[in-house]
C-alpha positions, 0 to 999 in steps of 0.5 A: 905839920900843924899845931894849935897855939894857946895864949893866956893872960897878957900874951893873949892880950898882946897877940889879940887872939887866944887860940890859933893854928900854926904850920911848921916844918916837921921836926920843929921845936918850941923855940921854932914855934916861938920864933914864928909867932914873934914874926907874926906878932912882933908885940910878943918879942919881949915876953917869950923869954919869960914864959913857960911852955906846955905841950898837951897839958904837960910842961916842956923845955923850949928845945922840945920837938913838936909833933903834928896835932900838938897843943902848945900853950904859952904861959906867962909868969904869974904874980899876985898880991 
């Protein structure tokens, strides 16, 4: 299956892209997608345990199974002051 990945803020900076397509096996989860992305972008390895995930604009836990055509967003923690 193919999904679209969206990175925001510091994650986009570290990956060097904001949007990309990712091919995964059918039945893959968000955790599987994250592992594939760390293999492709090692600079993300220290950050992905702190991010929130959204599938098609709805937040989702890491174990959620993905479907072909899904949009998976990686949302880093927000800070401000």
